[in-house]
C-alpha positions in Angstrom: 48.6 27.7 101.4 52.1 28.7 100.5 53.6 29.5 104.0 52.2 25.9 104.9 53.9 23.7 102.0 57.0 25.7 102.6 56.7 25.1 106.5 56.1 21.2 105.5 59.5 21.3 103.1 61.6 22.9 105.8 60.2 20.1 108.6 60.7 17.3 106.3 64.2 18.8 105.4 64.9 19.1 109.2 63.9 15.6 109.9 66.3 13.8 108.0 69.3 14.6 110.4 66.8 13.9 112.9 67.0 10.1 112.7 67.8 9.0 116.6 67.8 5.7 115.8 66.5 3.1 118.6 69.7 0.8 119.4 72.1 4.0 119.0 74.5 5.0 121.9 74.7 8.4 123.3 77.8 8.9 121.5 76.2 8.3 118.3 73.3 10.7 119.3 75.7 13.2 120.3 77.1 13.0 116.7 74.1 13.6 115.4 72.5 16.3 117.6 75.6 17.8 119.3 75.6 18.0 123.0 72.1 17.2 124.9 70.3 20.2 126.5 69.6 18.0 129.3 70.8 14.4 130.3 69.9 12.5 133.5 69.8 9.6 134.8 66.5 7.3 135.4 65.5 4.1 137.2 66.3 2.2 134.0 69.1 3.9 132.5 69.1 7.4 131.5 67.5 10.1 129.4 68.7 12.9 127.3 67.3 15.6 125.6 68.2 17.2 122.4 66.6 20.4 120.6 67.7 20.9 117.1 65.8 22.4 113.9 62.8 23.5 116.0 62.2 19.8 117.0 62.5 18.7 121.1 64.3 14.7 120.7 64.0 12.8 123.7 66.1 9.7 123.9 65.5 7.0 126.5 68.6 4.7 127.3 69.0 1.3 129.0 72.0 -0.5 129.1 73.8 2.6 127.3 71.3 1.9 124.1 68.6 3.8 123.1 65.3 1.9 123.5 63.2 4.7 122.8 62.9 8.5 120.9 59.9 11.1 121.4 59.8 13.8 119.1 57.7 17.0 119.6 57.6 20.3 118.3 60.0 22.9 120.4 57.5 25.8 121.5 58.4 29.5 120.3 58.2 31.9 122.8 58.1 34.7 120.3 54.9 33.0 118.5 51.4 33.3 120.5 48.7 30.7 119.7 51.3 28.4 118.3 50.1 25.1 116.6 52.6 22.4 118.3 50.6 19.4 117.0 52.6 17.1 114.5 50.1 16.8 111.0 50.2 13.6 108.8 52.9 14.8 106.5 55.5 15.4 109.6 54.4 12.4 111.2 55.2 10.3 108.3 58.3 12.1 107.5 59.7 11.2 111.0 58.4 7.5 110.7 60.1 7.0 107.7 63.2 8.4 108.6 63.7 6.3 111.4 62.4 3.0 109.4 65.6 2.5 107.5 64.5 -0.5 105.6 61.9 -1.9 108.1 58.4 -1.4 106.6 55.5 0.4 108.9 52.1 -1.5 108.8 48.9 0.8 108.5 48.3 2.8 111.9 45.9 1.7 114.3 43.5 3.8 116.4 44.9 3.2 120.4 41.5 4.2 121.8 42.7 7.1 123.4 42.7 9.6 120.4 46.0 8.7 119.3 47.4 6.3 116.5 49.9 3.5 117.0 52.2 1.7 114.5 54.5 -1.4 114.4 56.6 -2.6 111.9 55.8 -5.8 110.2 58.6 -7.5 112.2 57.7 -5.7 115.5 61.0 -4.6 115.6 60.0 -0.8 116.3 56.7 0.5 117.4 55.4 4.0 117.5 52.8 5.9 119.1 51.1 9.4 118.2 50.4 11.0 121.6 47.5 13.8 121.5 49.0 14.8 117.9 51.8 16.3 120.2 54.4 13.6 120.6 55.4 11.1 118.3 57.3 8.3 120.3 59.0 5.3 118.6 60.8 2.4 120.8 61.9 -0.8 120.3 59.3 -3.4 120.2 60.7 -5.3 123.1 61.1 -2.7 125.3 57.2 -1.3 124.4 56.2 -5.3 125.6 58.3 -4.9 128.8 57.0 -1.3 129.7 53.0 -2.5 128.5 53.7 -5.6 131.0 55.3 -3.5 133.9 52.6 -0.7 133.7 49.7 -3.7 133.6 51.2 -4.9 137.0 51.7 -1.7 138.6 48.1 -1.0 137.9 47.0 -4.7 138.8 48.6 -3.9 142.4 46.9 -0.6 142.5 50.0 1.5 142.0 50.9 3.7 139.3 54.4 5.1 138.4 54.6 8.8 139.8 58.4 9.0 140.4 59.4 12.4 139.7 56.4 14.2 140.6 
């Protein structure tokens, strides 16, 4: 229990500087995290991967502006059977760190075993995926991606690029 509380405190403190904010530029993210471990172009912009304080932060850019940020724990190769799931306290810390003055509505189950949030004005949405990934994105970008995916599924095509 004592170790668990210590880890929670460390993660909560580590989350404070891990505020890659939607709408930030790559330069702002580099100033926050240091050089990205990976930076690659995509069909809509680019993706940069940062690792800091045991957390992997993947930032997606469109027109050089961050539209989505995904957090996950970075596996430690020296730990066997390491639990990489984000617990409720870690998830809440990351949501709050990214909300600024915005207020998150109560989470809703997404039908896939995860949870979804949105800010009261819809500026941001968030999704906890399999307990492992917390994705926070611009509300408008989330709508665009959902429409694109629905159109691909309707046309019998799923986006398999990158496989």
